[in-house]
SEKOLNU-547840 format. One record per atom (N, C-alpha, C, CB): residue in three letters; residue number from 1; z, x negated, y. Coordinates in steps of 0.05 Angstrom, whole numbers, plus 5000, padded with zeros to 4 digits. Glycine has a CB too. Layout:
BEGIN
<site residuo="Ala" num="NUM" zz="Z" xx="X" yy="Y"/>
...
END
This chain:
BEGIN
<site residuo="Unk" num="1" zz="3902" xx="4300" yy="4261"/>
<site residuo="Unk" num="1" zz="3922" xx="4323" yy="4260"/>
<site residuo="Unk" num="1" zz="3940" xx="4315" yy="4282"/>
<site residuo="Unk" num="1" zz="3937" xx="4326" yy="4231"/>
<site residuo="Unk" num="2" zz="3945" xx="4332" yy="4296"/>
<site residuo="Unk" num="2" zz="3963" xx="4327" yy="4314"/>
<site residuo="Unk" num="2" zz="3995" xx="4318" yy="4307"/>
<site residuo="Unk" num="2" zz="3961" xx="4349" yy="4329"/>
<site residuo="Unk" num="3" zz="3998" xx="4304" yy="4323"/>
<site residuo="Unk" num="3" zz="4030" xx="4300" yy="4312"/>
<site residuo="Unk" num="3" zz="4047" xx="4313" yy="4330"/>
<site residuo="Unk" num="3" zz="4040" xx="4269" yy="4310"/>
<site residuo="Unk" num="4" zz="4052" xx="4342" yy="4324"/>
<site residuo="Unk" num="4" zz="4073" xx="4365" yy="4334"/>
<site residuo="Unk" num="4" zz="4081" xx="4380" yy="4308"/>
<site residuo="Unk" num="4" zz="4059" xx="4389" yy="4357"/>
<site residuo="Unk" num="5" zz="4115" xx="4389" yy="4305"/>
<site residuo="Unk" num="5" zz="4124" xx="4397" yy="4290"/>
<site residuo="Unk" num="5" zz="4116" xx="4426" yy="4283"/>
<site residuo="Unk" num="5" zz="4144" xx="4391" yy="4296"/>
<site residuo="Unk" num="6" zz="4112" xx="4440" yy="4264"/>
<site residuo="Unk" num="6" zz="4099" xx="4466" yy="4264"/>
<site residuo="Unk" num="6" zz="4113" xx="4490" yy="4272"/>
<site residuo="Unk" num="6" zz="4089" xx="4471" yy="4241"/>
<site residuo="Unk" num="7" zz="4145" xx="4488" yy="4267"/>
<site residuo="Unk" num="7" zz="4159" xx="4499" yy="4270"/>
<site residuo="Unk" num="7" zz="4181" xx="4496" yy="4300"/>
<site residuo="Unk" num="7" zz="4165" xx="4495" yy="4248"/>
<site residuo="Unk" num="8" zz="4189" xx="4466" yy="4307"/>
<site residuo="Unk" num="8" zz="4197" xx="4469" yy="4335"/>
<site residuo="Unk" num="8" zz="4187" xx="4462" yy="4354"/>
<site residuo="Unk" num="8" zz="4214" xx="4463" yy="4341"/>
<site residuo="Unk" num="9" zz="4157" xx="4451" yy="4351"/>
<site residuo="Unk" num="9" zz="4138" xx="4452" yy="4374"/>
<site residuo="Unk" num="9" zz="4141" xx="4420" yy="4383"/>
<site residuo="Unk" num="9" zz="4145" xx="4477" yy="4399"/>
<site residuo="Unk" num="10" zz="4157" xx="4407" yy="4373"/>
<site residuo="Unk" num="10" zz="4169" xx="4387" yy="4387"/>
<site residuo="Unk" num="10" zz="4151" xx="4363" yy="4385"/>
<site residuo="Unk" num="10" zz="4196" xx="4381" yy="4378"/>
<site residuo="Unk" num="11" zz="4143" xx="4354" yy="4401"/>
<site residuo="Unk" num="11" zz="4118" xx="4326" yy="4400"/>
<site residuo="Unk" num="11" zz="4126" xx="4305" yy="4410"/>
<site residuo="Unk" num="11" zz="4091" xx="4329" yy="4416"/>
<site residuo="Unk" num="12" zz="4104" xx="4289" yy="4421"/>
<site residuo="Unk" num="12" zz="4103" xx="4261" yy="4429"/>
<site residuo="Unk" num="12" zz="4116" xx="4262" yy="4461"/>
<site residuo="Unk" num="12" zz="4069" xx="4248" yy="4427"/>
<site residuo="Unk" num="13" zz="4133" xx="4236" yy="4464"/>
<site residuo="Unk" num="13" zz="4137" xx="4239" yy="4486"/>
<site residuo="Unk" num="13" zz="4136" xx="4215" yy="4497"/>
<site residuo="Unk" num="13" zz="4156" xx="4251" yy="4490"/>
<site residuo="Unk" num="14" zz="4133" xx="4206" yy="4526"/>
<site residuo="Unk" num="14" zz="4120" xx="4179" yy="4541"/>
<site residuo="Unk" num="14" zz="4143" xx="4164" yy="4551"/>
<site residuo="Unk" num="14" zz="4099" xx="4185" yy="4569"/>
<site residuo="Unk" num="15" zz="4148" xx="4140" yy="4551"/>
<site residuo="Unk" num="15" zz="4163" xx="4127" yy="4563"/>
<site residuo="Unk" num="15" zz="4157" xx="4099" yy="4573"/>
<site residuo="Unk" num="15" zz="4180" xx="4127" yy="4549"/>
<site residuo="Unk" num="16" zz="4179" xx="4078" yy="4571"/>
<site residuo="Unk" num="16" zz="4174" xx="4047" yy="4579"/>
<site residuo="Unk" num="16" zz="4183" xx="4038" yy="4558"/>
<site residuo="Unk" num="16" zz="4187" xx="4033" yy="4606"/>
<site residuo="Unk" num="17" zz="4168" xx="4007" yy="4555"/>
<site residuo="Unk" num="17" zz="4181" xx="3987" yy="4545"/>
<site residuo="Unk" num="17" zz="4190" xx="3970" yy="4559"/>
<site residuo="Unk" num="17" zz="4170" xx="3978" yy="4531"/>
<site residuo="Unk" num="18" zz="4216" xx="3962" yy="4559"/>
<site residuo="Unk" num="18" zz="4226" xx="3942" yy="4584"/>
<site residuo="Unk" num="18" zz="4236" xx="3922" yy="4575"/>
<site residuo="Unk" num="18" zz="4245" xx="3951" yy="4602"/>
<site residuo="Unk" num="19" zz="4215" xx="3890" yy="4583"/>
<site residuo="Unk" num="19" zz="4223" xx="3867" yy="4582"/>
<site residuo="Unk" num="19" zz="4252" xx="3862" yy="4589"/>
<site residuo="Unk" num="19" zz="4207" xx="3855" yy="4596"/>
<site residuo="Unk" num="20" zz="4261" xx="3840" yy="4585"/>
<site residuo="Unk" num="20" zz="4283" xx="3824" yy="4590"/>
<site residuo="Unk" num="20" zz="4280" xx="3818" yy="4622"/>
<site residuo="Unk" num="20" zz="4282" xx="3797" yy="4572"/>
<site residuo="Unk" num="21" zz="4253" xx="3814" yy="4635"/>
<site residuo="Unk" num="21" zz="4246" xx="3815" yy="4659"/>
<site residuo="Unk" num="21" zz="4239" xx="3841" yy="4673"/>
<site residuo="Unk" num="21" zz="4228" xx="3800" yy="4661"/>
<site residuo="Unk" num="22" zz="4252" xx="3851" yy="4659"/>
<site residuo="Unk" num="22" zz="4241" xx="3886" yy="4673"/>
<site residuo="Unk" num="22" zz="4219" xx="3895" yy="4676"/>
<site residuo="Unk" num="22" zz="4246" xx="3892" yy="4699"/>
<site residuo="Unk" num="23" zz="4201" xx="3887" yy="4662"/>
<site residuo="Unk" num="23" zz="4170" xx="3889" yy="4668"/>
<site residuo="Unk" num="23" zz="4174" xx="3914" yy="4643"/>
<site residuo="Unk" num="23" zz="4145" xx="3854" yy="4663"/>
<site residuo="Unk" num="24" zz="4155" xx="3937" yy="4656"/>
<site residuo="Unk" num="24" zz="4155" xx="3957" yy="4647"/>
<site residuo="Unk" num="24" zz="4121" xx="3963" yy="4631"/>
<site residuo="Unk" num="24" zz="4167" xx="3975" yy="4671"/>
<site residuo="Unk" num="25" zz="4118" xx="3968" yy="4612"/>
<site residuo="Unk" num="25" zz="4087" xx="3980" yy="4594"/>
<site residuo="Unk" num="25" zz="4102" xx="4003" yy="4584"/>
<site residuo="Unk" num="25" zz="4071" xx="3958" yy="4562"/>
<site residuo="Unk" num="26" zz="4078" xx="4025" yy="4589"/>
<site residuo="Unk" num="26" zz="4078" xx="4050" yy="4582"/>
<site residuo="Unk" num="26" zz="4076" xx="4046" yy="4543"/>
<site residuo="Unk" num="26" zz="4050" xx="4068" yy="4600"/>
<site residuo="Unk" num="27" zz="4091" xx="4068" yy="4535"/>
<site residuo="Unk" num="27" zz="4086" xx="4071" yy="4502"/>
<site residuo="Unk" num="27" zz="4096" xx="4099" yy="4504"/>
<site residuo="Unk" num="27" zz="4105" xx="4047" yy="4478"/>
<site residuo="Unk" num="28" zz="4090" xx="4102" yy="4478"/>
<site residuo="Unk" num="28" zz="4100" xx="4134" yy="4465"/>
<site residuo="Unk" num="28" zz="4115" xx="4133" yy="4446"/>
<site residuo="Unk" num="28" zz="4079" xx="4154" yy="4455"/>
<site residuo="Unk" num="29" zz="4136" xx="4158" yy="4440"/>
<site residuo="Unk" num="29" zz="4156" xx="4156" yy="4423"/>
<site residuo="Unk" num="29" zz="4138" xx="4183" yy="4412"/>
<site residuo="Unk" num="29" zz="4192" xx="4155" yy="4434"/>
<site residuo="Unk" num="30" zz="4149" xx="4183" yy="4381"/>
<site residuo="Unk" num="30" zz="4124" xx="4201" yy="4360"/>
<site residuo="Unk" num="30" zz="4155" xx="4207" yy="4349"/>
<site residuo="Unk" num="30" zz="4091" xx="4182" yy="4334"/>
<site residuo="Unk" num="31" zz="4148" xx="4241" yy="4341"/>
<site residuo="Unk" num="31" zz="4165" xx="4251" yy="4332"/>
<site residuo="Unk" num="31" zz="4166" xx="4240" yy="4296"/>
<site residuo="Unk" num="31" zz="4160" xx="4280" yy="4339"/>
<site residuo="Unk" num="32" zz="4190" xx="4247" yy="4281"/>
<site residuo="Unk" num="32" zz="4195" xx="4240" yy="4251"/>
<site residuo="Unk" num="32" zz="4187" xx="4260" yy="4241"/>
<site residuo="Unk" num="32" zz="4223" xx="4234" yy="4240"/>
<site residuo="Unk" num="33" zz="4163" xx="4264" yy="4247"/>
<site residuo="Unk" num="33" zz="4152" xx="4290" yy="4223"/>
<site residuo="Unk" num="33" zz="4146" xx="4286" yy="4185"/>
<site residuo="Unk" num="33" zz="4116" xx="4299" yy="4236"/>
<site residuo="Unk" num="34" zz="4151" xx="4309" yy="4173"/>
<site residuo="Unk" num="34" zz="4151" xx="4304" yy="4141"/>
<site residuo="Unk" num="34" zz="4137" xx="4325" yy="4134"/>
<site residuo="Unk" num="34" zz="4179" xx="4302" yy="4125"/>
<site residuo="Unk" num="35" zz="4118" xx="4322" yy="4112"/>
<site residuo="Unk" num="35" zz="4108" xx="4339" yy="4099"/>
<site residuo="Unk" num="35" zz="4127" xx="4349" yy="4077"/>
<site residuo="Unk" num="35" zz="4084" xx="4330" yy="4092"/>
<site residuo="Unk" num="36" zz="4127" xx="4372" yy="4082"/>
<site residuo="Unk" num="36" zz="4154" xx="4391" yy="4062"/>
<site residuo="Unk" num="36" zz="4143" xx="4421" yy="4061"/>
<site residuo="Unk" num="36" zz="4191" xx="4392" yy="4081"/>
<site residuo="Unk" num="37" zz="4157" xx="4419" yy="4028"/>
<site residuo="Unk" num="37" zz="4151" xx="4455" yy="4018"/>
<site residuo="Unk" num="37" zz="4172" xx="4463" yy="4015"/>
<site residuo="Unk" num="37" zz="4137" xx="4464" yy="3989"/>
<site residuo="Unk" num="38" zz="4170" xx="4484" yy="4041"/>
<site residuo="Unk" num="38" zz="4192" xx="4505" yy="4040"/>
<site residuo="Unk" num="38" zz="4194" xx="4533" yy="4027"/>
<site residuo="Unk" num="38" zz="4197" xx="4509" yy="4065"/>
<site residuo="Unk" num="39" zz="4211" xx="4545" yy="4016"/>
<site residuo="Unk" num="39" zz="4208" xx="4570" yy="4003"/>
<site residuo="Unk" num="39" zz="4217" xx="4594" yy="4022"/>
<site residuo="Unk" num="39" zz="4224" xx="4569" yy="3978"/>
<site residuo="Unk" num="40" zz="4198" xx="4609" yy="4016"/>
<site residuo="Unk" num="40" zz="4203" xx="4637" yy="4037"/>
<site residuo="Unk" num="40" zz="4213" xx="4660" yy="4016"/>
<site residuo="Unk" num="40" zz="4170" xx="4650" yy="4055"/>
<site residuo="Unk" num="41" zz="4242" xx="4667" yy="4019"/>
<site residuo="Unk" num="41" zz="4252" xx="4685" yy="4003"/>
<site residuo="Unk" num="41" zz="4234" xx="4715" yy="3998"/>
<site residuo="Unk" num="41" zz="4279" xx="4689" yy="4015"/>
<site residuo="Unk" num="42" zz="4231" xx="4717" yy="4024"/>
<site residuo="Unk" num="42" zz="4219" xx="4752" yy="4024"/>
<site residuo="Unk" num="42" zz="4194" xx="4750" yy="4018"/>
<site residuo="Unk" num="42" zz="4221" xx="4771" yy="4052"/>
<site residuo="Unk" num="43" zz="4175" xx="4734" yy="4016"/>
<site residuo="Unk" num="43" zz="4151" xx="4727" yy="4006"/>
<site residuo="Unk" num="43" zz="4152" xx="4721" yy="3981"/>
<site residuo="Unk" num="43" zz="4140" xx="4708" yy="4018"/>
<site residuo="Unk" num="44" zz="4174" xx="4702" yy="3965"/>
<site residuo="Unk" num="44" zz="4174" xx="4696" yy="3941"/>
<site residuo="Unk" num="44" zz="4149" xx="4677" yy="3935"/>
<site residuo="Unk" num="44" zz="4175" xx="4720" yy="3925"/>
<site residuo="Unk" num="45" zz="4143" xx="4656" yy="3952"/>
<site residuo="Unk" num="45" zz="4127" xx="4636" yy="3950"/>
<site residuo="Unk" num="45" zz="4134" xx="4615" yy="3972"/>
<site residuo="Unk" num="45" zz="4098" xx="4645" yy="3952"/>
<site residuo="Unk" num="46" zz="4118" xx="4591" yy="3963"/>
<site residuo="Unk" num="46" zz="4133" xx="4568" yy="3973"/>
<site residuo="Unk" num="46" zz="4104" xx="4558" yy="4001"/>
<site residuo="Unk" num="46" zz="4142" xx="4540" yy="3940"/>
<site residuo="Unk" num="47" zz="4112" xx="4549" yy="4016"/>
<site residuo="Unk" num="47" zz="4095" xx="4542" yy="4041"/>
<site residuo="Unk" num="47" zz="4097" xx="4517" yy="4048"/>
<site residuo="Unk" num="47" zz="4102" xx="4557" yy="4063"/>
<site residuo="Unk" num="48" zz="4075" xx="4495" yy="4044"/>
<site residuo="Unk" num="48" zz="4071" xx="4473" yy="4063"/>
<site residuo="Unk" num="48" zz="4075" xx="4472" yy="4096"/>
<site residuo="Unk" num="48" zz="4046" xx="4466" yy="4058"/>
<site residuo="Unk" num="49" zz="4083" xx="4457" yy="4100"/>
<site residuo="Unk" num="49" zz="4086" xx="4450" yy="4127"/>
<site residuo="Unk" num="49" zz="4090" xx="4425" yy="4134"/>
<site residuo="Unk" num="49" zz="4104" xx="4461" yy="4136"/>
<site residuo="Unk" num="50" zz="4086" xx="4409" yy="4164"/>
<site residuo="Unk" num="50" zz="4090" xx="4392" yy="4175"/>
<site residuo="Unk" num="50" zz="4109" xx="4392" yy="4195"/>
<site residuo="Unk" num="50" zz="4072" xx="4386" yy="4181"/>
<site residuo="Unk" num="51" zz="4135" xx="4386" yy="4190"/>
<site residuo="Unk" num="51" zz="4161" xx="4393" yy="4203"/>
<site residuo="Unk" num="51" zz="4176" xx="4368" yy="4207"/>
<site residuo="Unk" num="51" zz="4178" xx="4412" yy="4186"/>
<site residuo="Unk" num="52" zz="4184" xx="4362" yy="4235"/>
<site residuo="Unk" num="52" zz="4202" xx="4345" yy="4248"/>
<site residuo="Unk" num="52" zz="4229" xx="4343" yy="4226"/>
<site residuo="Unk" num="52" zz="4208" xx="4358" yy="4279"/>
<site residuo="Unk" num="53" zz="4240" xx="4321" yy="4225"/>
<site residuo="Unk" num="53" zz="4266" xx="4324" yy="4210"/>
<site residuo="Unk" num="53" zz="4286" xx="4341" yy="4225"/>
<site residuo="Unk" num="53" zz="4279" xx="4297" yy="4204"/>
<site residuo="Unk" num="54" zz="4287" xx="4340" yy="4248"/>
<site residuo="Unk" num="54" zz="4308" xx="4357" yy="4270"/>
<site residuo="Unk" num="54" zz="4303" xx="4382" yy="4259"/>
<site residuo="Unk" num="54" zz="4302" xx="4357" yy="4305"/>
<site residuo="Unk" num="55" zz="4276" xx="4393" yy="4262"/>
<site residuo="Unk" num="55" zz="4268" xx="4423" yy="4252"/>
<site residuo="Unk" num="55" zz="4278" xx="4430" yy="4219"/>
<site residuo="Unk" num="55" zz="4231" xx="4426" yy="4255"/>
<site residuo="Unk" num="56" zz="4278" xx="4414" yy="4206"/>
<site residuo="Unk" num="56" zz="4279" xx="4414" yy="4179"/>
<site residuo="Unk" num="56" zz="4315" xx="4423" yy="4181"/>
<site residuo="Unk" num="56" zz="4267" xx="4381" yy="4162"/>
<site residuo="Unk" num="57" zz="4331" xx="4407" yy="4199"/>
<site residuo="Unk" num="57" zz="4362" xx="4412" yy="4196"/>
<site residuo="Unk" num="57" zz="4362" xx="4437" yy="4212"/>
<site residuo="Unk" num="57" zz="4384" xx="4387" yy="4208"/>
<site residuo="Unk" num="58" zz="4352" xx="4447" yy="4230"/>
<site residuo="Unk" num="58" zz="4347" xx="4477" yy="4237"/>
<site residuo="Unk" num="58" zz="4349" xx="4503" yy="4221"/>
<site residuo="Unk" num="58" zz="4324" xx="4478" yy="4244"/>
<site residuo="Unk" num="59" zz="4325" xx="4497" yy="4197"/>
<site residuo="Unk" num="59" zz="4312" xx="4514" yy="4184"/>
<site residuo="Unk" num="59" zz="4332" xx="4513" yy="4168"/>
<site residuo="Unk" num="59" zz="4286" xx="4509" yy="4176"/>
<site residuo="Unk" num="60" zz="4356" xx="4489" yy="4160"/>
<site residuo="Unk" num="60" zz="4376" xx="4495" yy="4140"/>
<site residuo="Unk" num="60" zz="4398" xx="4509" yy="4147"/>
<site residuo="Unk" num="60" zz="4386" xx="4473" yy="4130"/>
<site residuo="Unk" num="61" zz="4409" xx="4496" yy="4177"/>
<site residuo="Unk" num="61" zz="4425" xx="4516" yy="4192"/>
<site residuo="Unk" num="61" zz="4433" xx="4544" yy="4194"/>
<site residuo="Unk" num="61" zz="4418" xx="4515" yy="4207"/>
<site residuo="Unk" num="62" zz="4401" xx="4548" yy="4199"/>
<site residuo="Unk" num="62" zz="4394" xx="4584" yy="4205"/>
<site residuo="Unk" num="62" zz="4397" xx="4596" yy="4179"/>
<site residuo="Unk" num="62" zz="4359" xx="4593" yy="4216"/>
<site residuo="Unk" num="63" zz="4395" xx="4588" yy="4157"/>
<site residuo="Unk" num="63" zz="4402" xx="4593" yy="4129"/>
<site residuo="Unk" num="63" zz="4370" xx="4600" yy="4110"/>
<site residuo="Unk" num="63" zz="4424" xx="4622" yy="4131"/>
<site residuo="Unk" num="64" zz="4350" xx="4583" yy="4121"/>
<site residuo="Unk" num="64" zz="4323" xx="4589" yy="4106"/>
<site residuo="Unk" num="64" zz="4304" xx="4596" yy="4128"/>
<site residuo="Unk" num="64" zz="4325" xx="4614" yy="4084"/>
<site residuo="Unk" num="65" zz="4279" xx="4593" yy="4110"/>
<site residuo="Unk" num="65" zz="4257" xx="4597" yy="4129"/>
<site residuo="Unk" num="65" zz="4253" xx="4624" yy="4144"/>
<site residuo="Unk" num="65" zz="4232" xx="4592" yy="4114"/>
<site residuo="Unk" num="66" zz="4257" xx="4640" yy="4131"/>
<site residuo="Unk" num="66" zz="4249" xx="4666" yy="4144"/>
<site residuo="Unk" num="66" zz="4268" xx="4675" yy="4163"/>
<site residuo="Unk" num="66" zz="4247" xx="4688" yy="4125"/>
<site residuo="Unk" num="67" zz="4294" xx="4668" yy="4162"/>
<site residuo="Unk" num="67" zz="4316" xx="4671" yy="4179"/>
<site residuo="Unk" num="67" zz="4310" xx="4657" yy="4207"/>
<site residuo="Unk" num="67" zz="4340" xx="4660" yy="4165"/>
<site residuo="Unk" num="68" zz="4304" xx="4633" yy="4205"/>
<site residuo="Unk" num="68" zz="4286" xx="4610" yy="4222"/>
<site residuo="Unk" num="68" zz="4262" xx="4628" yy="4238"/>
<site residuo="Unk" num="68" zz="4269" xx="4583" yy="4198"/>
<site residuo="Unk" num="69" zz="4243" xx="4627" yy="4225"/>
<site residuo="Unk" num="69" zz="4215" xx="4646" yy="4237"/>
<site residuo="Unk" num="69" zz="4226" xx="4666" yy="4244"/>
<site residuo="Unk" num="69" zz="4190" xx="4655" yy="4220"/>
<site residuo="Unk" num="70" zz="4247" xx="4689" yy="4240"/>
<site residuo="Unk" num="70" zz="4247" xx="4710" yy="4251"/>
<site residuo="Unk" num="70" zz="4259" xx="4709" yy="4279"/>
<site residuo="Unk" num="70" zz="4259" xx="4726" yy="4236"/>
<site residuo="Unk" num="71" zz="4283" xx="4687" yy="4284"/>
<site residuo="Unk" num="71" zz="4292" xx="4683" yy="4310"/>
<site residuo="Unk" num="71" zz="4284" xx="4671" yy="4329"/>
<site residuo="Unk" num="71" zz="4309" xx="4677" yy="4311"/>
<site residuo="Unk" num="72" zz="4256" xx="4649" yy="4318"/>
<site residuo="Unk" num="72" zz="4247" xx="4640" yy="4333"/>
<site residuo="Unk" num="72" zz="4223" xx="4644" yy="4357"/>
<site residuo="Unk" num="72" zz="4248" xx="4628" yy="4322"/>
<site residuo="Unk" num="73" zz="4222" xx="4629" yy="4379"/>
<site residuo="Unk" num="73" zz="4198" xx="4650" yy="4395"/>
<site residuo="Unk" num="73" zz="4167" xx="4638" yy="4386"/>
<site residuo="Unk" num="73" zz="4202" xx="4649" yy="4436"/>
<site residuo="Unk" num="74" zz="4149" xx="4654" yy="4389"/>
<site residuo="Unk" num="74" zz="4126" xx="4648" yy="4380"/>
<site residuo="Unk" num="74" zz="4110" xx="4623" yy="4392"/>
<site residuo="Unk" num="74" zz="4114" xx="4670" yy="4382"/>
<site residuo="Unk" num="75" zz="4122" xx="4621" yy="4420"/>
<site residuo="Unk" num="75" zz="4114" xx="4604" yy="4435"/>
<site residuo="Unk" num="75" zz="4115" xx="4573" yy="4423"/>
<site residuo="Unk" num="75" zz="4129" xx="4609" yy="4457"/>
<site residuo="Unk" num="76" zz="4140" xx="4574" yy="4409"/>
<site residuo="Unk" num="76" zz="4147" xx="4542" yy="4393"/>
<site residuo="Unk" num="76" zz="4130" xx="4535" yy="4373"/>
<site residuo="Unk" num="76" zz="4176" xx="4538" yy="4379"/>
<site residuo="Unk" num="77" zz="4120" xx="4561" yy="4357"/>
<site residuo="Unk" num="77" zz="4109" xx="4560" yy="4333"/>
<site residuo="Unk" num="77" zz="4075" xx="4554" yy="4328"/>
<site residuo="Unk" num="77" zz="4118" xx="4586" yy="4322"/>
<site residuo="Unk" num="78" zz="4061" xx="4538" yy="4312"/>
<site residuo="Unk" num="78" zz="4044" xx="4537" yy="4304"/>
<site residuo="Unk" num="78" zz="4027" xx="4559" yy="4294"/>
<site residuo="Unk" num="78" zz="4048" xx="4522" yy="4294"/>
<site residuo="Unk" num="79" zz="3999" xx="4561" yy="4294"/>
<site residuo="Unk" num="79" zz="3986" xx="4580" yy="4291"/>
<site residuo="Unk" num="79" zz="3992" xx="4595" yy="4257"/>
<site residuo="Unk" num="79" zz="3959" xx="4569" yy="4299"/>
<site residuo="Unk" num="80" zz="3994" xx="4569" yy="4247"/>
<site residuo="Unk" num="80" zz="4001" xx="4579" yy="4212"/>
<site residuo="Unk" num="80" zz="4025" xx="4591" yy="4207"/>
<site residuo="Unk" num="80" zz="4004" xx="4553" yy="4190"/>
<site residuo="Unk" num="81" zz="4050" xx="4581" yy="4234"/>
<site residuo="Unk" num="81" zz="4075" xx="4584" yy="4226"/>
<site residuo="Unk" num="81" zz="4072" xx="4614" yy="4238"/>
<site residuo="Unk" num="81" zz="4098" xx="4563" yy="4237"/>
<site residuo="Unk" num="82" zz="4056" xx="4622" yy="4258"/>
<site residuo="Unk" num="82" zz="4059" xx="4655" yy="4268"/>
<site residuo="Unk" num="82" zz="4052" xx="4673" yy="4250"/>
<site residuo="Unk" num="82" zz="4042" xx="4664" yy="4293"/>
<site residuo="Unk" num="83" zz="4033" xx="4662" yy="4234"/>
<site residuo="Unk" num="83" zz="4018" xx="4678" yy="4210"/>
<site residuo="Unk" num="83" zz="4039" xx="4689" yy="4193"/>
<site residuo="Unk" num="83" zz="3997" xx="4660" yy="4191"/>
<site residuo="Unk" num="84" zz="4052" xx="4665" yy="4186"/>
<site residuo="Unk" num="84" zz="4074" xx="4667" yy="4162"/>
<site residuo="Unk" num="84" zz="4099" xx="4687" yy="4181"/>
<site residuo="Unk" num="84" zz="4088" xx="4629" yy="4150"/>
<site residuo="Unk" num="85" zz="4097" xx="4686" yy="4204"/>
<site residuo="Unk" num="85" zz="4125" xx="4696" yy="4215"/>
<site residuo="Unk" num="85" zz="4109" xx="4733" yy="4205"/>
<site residuo="Unk" num="85" zz="4134" xx="4685" yy="4260"/>
<site residuo="Unk" num="86" zz="4092" xx="4734" yy="4215"/>
<site residuo="Unk" num="86" zz="4081" xx="4765" yy="4217"/>
<site residuo="Unk" num="86" zz="4085" xx="4776" yy="4187"/>
<site residuo="Unk" num="86" zz="4046" xx="4767" yy="4228"/>
<site residuo="Unk" num="87" zz="4068" xx="4753" yy="4166"/>
<site residuo="Unk" num="87" zz="4084" xx="4770" yy="4141"/>
<site residuo="Unk" num="87" zz="4103" xx="4771" yy="4128"/>
<site residuo="Unk" num="87" zz="4076" xx="4772" yy="4125"/>
<site residuo="Unk" num="88" zz="4126" xx="4763" yy="4146"/>
<site residuo="Unk" num="88" zz="4147" xx="4756" yy="4136"/>
<site residuo="Unk" num="88" zz="4161" xx="4780" yy="4146"/>
<site residuo="Unk" num="88" zz="4156" xx="4730" yy="4143"/>
<site residuo="Unk" num="89" zz="4158" xx="4784" yy="4171"/>
<site residuo="Unk" num="89" zz="4170" xx="4818" yy="4194"/>
<site residuo="Unk" num="89" zz="4158" xx="4835" yy="4174"/>
<site residuo="Unk" num="89" zz="4152" xx="4826" yy="4235"/>
<site residuo="Unk" num="90" zz="4135" xx="4834" yy="4165"/>
<site residuo="Unk" num="90" zz="4119" xx="4858" yy="4154"/>
<site residuo="Unk" num="90" zz="4144" xx="4867" yy="4122"/>
<site residuo="Unk" num="90" zz="4077" xx="4845" yy="4145"/>
<site residuo="Unk" num="91" zz="4139" xx="4844" yy="4107"/>
<site residuo="Unk" num="91" zz="4154" xx="4851" yy="4082"/>
<site residuo="Unk" num="91" zz="4193" xx="4861" yy="4093"/>
<site residuo="Unk" num="91" zz="4149" xx="4817" yy="4058"/>
<site residuo="Unk" num="92" zz="4195" xx="4851" yy="4110"/>
<site residuo="Unk" num="92" zz="4231" xx="4851" yy="4118"/>
<site residuo="Unk" num="92" zz="4232" xx="4888" yy="4128"/>
<site residuo="Unk" num="92" zz="4242" xx="4821" yy="4155"/>
<site residuo="Unk" num="93" zz="4207" xx="4892" yy="4148"/>
<site residuo="Unk" num="93" zz="4211" xx="4919" yy="4153"/>
<site residuo="Unk" num="93" zz="4206" xx="4935" yy="4134"/>
<site residuo="Unk" num="93" zz="4199" xx="4928" yy="4174"/>
<site residuo="Unk" num="94" zz="4186" xx="4929" yy="4115"/>
<site residuo="Unk" num="94" zz="4178" xx="4950" yy="4089"/>
<site residuo="Unk" num="94" zz="4205" xx="4955" yy="4075"/>
<site residuo="Unk" num="94" zz="4152" xx="4937" yy="4065"/>
<site residuo="Unk" num="95" zz="4218" xx="4934" yy="4069"/>
<site residuo="Unk" num="95" zz="4249" xx="4933" yy="4049"/>
<site residuo="Unk" num="95" zz="4260" xx="4948" yy="4066"/>
<site residuo="Unk" num="95" zz="4268" xx="4903" yy="4043"/>
<site residuo="Unk" num="96" zz="4264" xx="4948" yy="4087"/>
<site residuo="Unk" num="96" zz="4284" xx="4962" yy="4099"/>
<site residuo="Unk" num="96" zz="4285" xx="4992" yy="4102"/>
<site residuo="Unk" num="96" zz="4287" xx="4953" yy="4122"/>
END
């Protein structure tokens, strides 16, 4: 399983460990990913996703999973999240 947030697309970054003698060795910085269950209001079901803590805060700030999915571009979303976005968009357009 790749270490990429399913909602924000945040992945690993590369940097250096720097010693006291200023020697540099390559290292990776991994995102803080959590397995969470988020509730979709329009679909009335819960969805399991692997999300970074930053992405989780963004979802809460935007007022829930449905609002976040509708506002976010498809390039950032994983395949599972894109399918979920399509389902939510159908439900919202049918209700309107």
